[in-house]
C-alpha positions in Angstrom: 26.9 -74.5 -25.1 23.9 -73.6 -23.0 25.9 -70.8 -21.4 26.7 -69.3 -24.8 23.1 -69.4 -25.9 21.9 -67.7 -22.7 24.6 -65.0 -23.0 23.7 -64.2 -26.6 20.0 -64.1 -25.9 20.5 -61.8 -22.8 22.5 -59.3 -24.9 19.7 -59.2 -27.5 17.1 -58.6 -24.8 19.1 -55.7 -23.3 19.6 -54.1 -26.7 15.9 -54.1 -27.5 14.2 -53.2 -24.2 12.2 -50.4 -25.7 10.6 -52.6 -28.3 10.0 -55.5 -25.9 9.0 -53.6 -22.8 5.4 -54.6 -23.1 6.1 -58.1 -24.7 7.1 -61.3 -23.0 10.6 -62.7 -23.8 10.8 -66.4 -24.7 14.1 -68.3 -24.1 14.5 -71.7 -25.8 16.8 -74.1 -24.0 17.0 -77.3 -26.2 13.7 -79.0 -25.4 12.4 -76.5 -22.8 10.8 -73.1 -23.6 10.8 -70.5 -20.7 8.9 -67.2 -20.9 10.2 -64.1 -19.1 8.2 -60.9 -18.8 10.1 -57.5 -19.0 9.5 -55.2 -16.1 8.2 -51.7 -16.9 10.7 -48.9 -16.7 9.9 -46.4 -13.9 9.6 -42.8 -15.1 9.9 -39.9 -12.7 8.0 -36.6 -13.3 8.9 -33.4 -11.5 6.2 -31.2 -10.3 5.4 -28.3 -12.6 7.4 -25.2 -11.7 5.4 -22.5 -9.9 4.7 -19.5 -12.2 7.0 -16.4 -11.6 4.0 -14.3 -10.8 2.5 -16.5 -8.0 1.3 -14.6 -4.9 2.3 -15.4 -1.4 -1.0 -15.7 0.4 0.5 -15.0 3.8 2.5 -11.9 2.9 0.3 -10.7 0.1 3.3 -9.9 -2.1 4.7 -11.1 -5.4 7.6 -13.5 -5.0 9.5 -12.7 -8.2 9.5 -9.0 -9.2 11.3 -9.5 -12.5 9.0 -12.3 -13.6 5.9 -10.5 -12.6 6.6 -7.0 -13.9 9.2 -7.5 -16.6 8.1 -10.9 -17.8 5.6 -9.6 -20.4 2.3 -8.0 -20.9 0.3 -10.9 -19.5 2.2 -11.2 -16.2 2.2 -7.4 -15.8 -1.5 -7.3 -16.3 -2.0 -10.1 -13.8 0.1 -8.3 -11.3 -1.9 -5.0 -11.8 -5.2 -6.6 -11.2 -4.0 -8.7 -8.2 -3.0 -6.1 -5.6 -1.3 -7.2 -2.4 -3.5 -5.1 -0.1 -6.0 -2.2 0.3 -6.0 0.2 3.2 -8.2 3.0 4.7 -6.5 5.9 6.5 -7.1 9.1 8.4 -4.5 11.7 9.4 -3.1 15.1 8.8 -3.4 14.7 5.0 -7.1 13.9 5.3 -9.3 10.9 5.0 -8.3 8.4 2.3 -7.4 5.0 1.0 -4.6 3.3 -0.9 -4.0 0.2 -2.9 -0.7 -1.7 -2.8 1.1 -4.0 -5.2 3.8 -6.4 -3.9 7.1 -6.0 -5.7 8.9 -8.6 -3.5 8.5 -9.9 0.0 9.7 -6.7 1.6 8.6 -4.0 -0.9 5.2 -2.7 -1.9 4.2 0.0 -4.4 1.4 2.2 -3.1 -1.0 4.5 -4.9 -3.5 6.5 -2.8 -5.4 9.6 -2.0 -6.1 11.6 1.2 -8.1 14.8 1.6 -11.5 16.3 2.3 -12.5 18.9 4.9 -10.0 18.2 7.6 -10.5 21.4 9.6 -11.6 19.4 12.6 -8.6 17.1 12.4 -6.1 19.8 11.5 -7.9 22.8 13.0 -6.7 25.2 15.6 -4.8 28.4 15.4 -1.3 29.7 14.6 0.5 32.9 15.1 2.1 35.1 12.4 4.2 37.7 14.3 1.6 39.2 16.6 -1.5 38.1 14.6 -3.3 35.0 15.6 -5.2 33.2 12.8 -7.9 30.6 13.3 -8.3 27.9 10.8 -11.9 28.0 9.6 -11.8 25.4 6.8 -9.2 23.1 5.2 -10.1 21.6 1.8 -7.4 19.1 1.1 -6.6 16.9 -1.9 -3.4 14.8 -1.8 -3.0 12.0 -4.3 0.2 10.2 -3.8 2.5 7.5 -5.1 5.1 5.8 -3.0 7.1 2.8 -1.9 6.6 1.0 1.4 9.6 -1.0 2.7 9.9 -3.6 5.4 13.7 -3.5 5.8 13.9 -6.0 8.6 11.0 -8.2 7.2 8.8 -7.6 10.2 6.2 -5.0 11.3 8.6 -2.0 11.0 8.2 0.1 7.8 9.8 2.9 6.0 8.0 4.8 3.2 8.9 7.4 0.6 7.2 9.0 -2.4 5.6 11.9 -4.1 2.4 13.8 -3.2 0.6 16.0 -5.7 -0.9 18.6 -3.2 -3.9 20.8 -3.8 -4.7 22.1 -0.3 -6.6 25.3 0.5 -6.6 26.6 4.1 -9.1 29.3 5.0 -8.1 31.5 8.0 -9.5 34.4 10.0 -7.3 36.9 12.0 -8.1 37.5 15.6 -7.7 41.1 17.0 -5.9 41.5 20.3 -8.0 44.0 22.2 -9.1 46.9 20.0 -6.3 46.5 17.4 -4.5 44.2 15.0 -0.9 44.3 15.8 1.4 43.7 12.9 5.2 44.1 13.2 4.8 46.2 16.4 2.2 48.6 14.8 -1.4 48.7 16.0 -4.2 49.0 13.4 -7.7 49.8 14.7 -9.7 46.6 14.4 -13.1 48.3 14.2 -11.9 50.4 11.2 -10.2 47.5 9.5 -13.0 45.0 9.9 -12.5 41.3 9.6 -9.3 40.1 8.0 -9.9 36.8 6.2 -7.4 34.8 4.1 -6.5 31.7 2.2 -3.2 29.8 2.2 -2.0 27.3 -0.4 1.3 25.8 -1.1 3.3 26.5 -4.2 4.8 23.0 -4.7 3.0 21.0 -7.3 5.0 17.9 -6.3 5.9 17.3 -2.7 8.4 14.6 -1.7 7.6 12.8 1.6 9.2 10.2 3.9 7.7 8.2 6.8 8.4 5.5 9.3 5.8 3.3 10.9 4.5 0.0 12.0 2.2 -2.5 10.3 1.4 -5.4 12.6 -0.8 -8.2 11.2 -3.8 -9.0 13.5 -5.0 -12.0 11.5 -3.8 -13.7 8.3 -5.5 -11.0 6.2 -6.3 -8.1 8.5 -3.8 -5.6 10.0 -3.4 -2.1 11.4 -0.8 0.6 10.7 0.5 3.9 11.9 2.9 6.3 10.3 4.9 9.4 11.2 6.8 11.6 8.8 6.7 14.9 6.8 6.2 16.2 3.3 8.0 19.2 1.9 5.2 21.5 0.6 7.4 24.5 0.0 6.6 28.2 0.3 3.0 29.5 0.4 0.8 31.8 -1.6 -1.6 33.8 0.6 -4.5 36.1 0.0 -5.9 38.4 2.8 -8.9 40.7 2.4 -10.6 43.2 4.7 -14.3 43.4 5.3 -13.9 47.2 5.3 -11.5 47.7 2.4 -12.3 51.4 1.8 -12.5 52.6 5.4 -9.8 54.8 6.7 -7.9 53.0 9.5 -6.4 54.5 12.6 -2.7 53.6 13.1 -0.9 53.7 16.4 2.9 53.3 16.7 3.9 51.5 19.9 3.9 54.0 22.8 2.3 56.7 20.5 -1.2 58.0 19.7 -3.6 56.9 17.0 -3.2 58.7 13.7 -5.6 58.4 10.8 -4.1 58.9 7.3 -6.9 59.5 4.8 -5.0 57.5 2.2 -4.5 54.4 4.4 -7.5 52.0 4.4 -8.6 48.5 5.4 -7.3 47.0 2.1 -3.8 48.4 3.0 -3.9 46.6 6.3 -4.9 43.5 4.5 -2.0 43.8 2.1 0.5 44.1 5.1 -1.1 41.1 6.8 -0.9 39.1 3.5 2.8 39.8 3.1 3.4 38.7 6.7 1.3 35.5 6.2 3.3 34.5 3.1 6.5 35.1 4.9 5.5 32.7 7.6 5.7 29.7 5.1 3.0 28.0 7.1 3.4 24.3 7.0 6.4 24.4 4.7 7.1 21.0 6.1 3.7 19.3 6.4 3.7 16.8 9.3 2.3 13.4 8.3 0.5 11.5 11.1 -1.8 8.8 10.0 -3.4 5.6 11.3 -5.5 3.0 9.4 -6.4 -0.6 8.7 -5.2 -2.9 6.0 -6.8 -6.0 4.3 -4.3 -8.3 2.6 -5.3 -10.6 -0.2 
């Protein structure tokens, strides 16, 4: 009889554990009353999931591209105002800086600008047929947008993107001896005067590609170097003479100087301009840059 009573009472206790979890259970056994306390039920809580737009402090990149960029206005805004890195640079495109946003652990979107007077960096001279031109000034403006990849996940990088170039290069022609020689014809330099010109590229959008390295020196600070090229396209050139109305002596190779009263300094400038445009100077602009990066 005692066994039956205990069995019935135990079943009732198991069926009502929720209601009796905090209350003691009393079991009556004929003349003896025994109180049993119910043990609390253990509840397990999992740690709150990390948000999709969380940043990796070591790599400075967004872990989940889809969650950060596509997840909604809020997460996109948070991504935009939390860049992965900022960099300062100097190179053939000029002095500049860029800001980068992490798309995933191996990919960054970059927006930057490089330019200024880079004649000292990019100065020198170049030849167009037989005329040597000195670069006197180079006023560059090169805003760009691109993607920087770390295909192997280490310091090696590959980049590609678009430049919006607005580069003006001022040049001056050097005479060889007493003459400017253009296409095997000598034009008297004294009569012609100084030949000065400007060169600019026709492309309004210039695709570029680079390879480089970006080692981290500390947790937040790093250096970088890049090599590559941008396709700037053909050039527009303008050449003027300081003596545009002066009659110029012309000498064919191996002949004597002849002065045609209808041939003046501006005519020599027009010939030089045609040759300069035909050169397509810097059609492929070399990209060489070095700089420093700070990662957030």
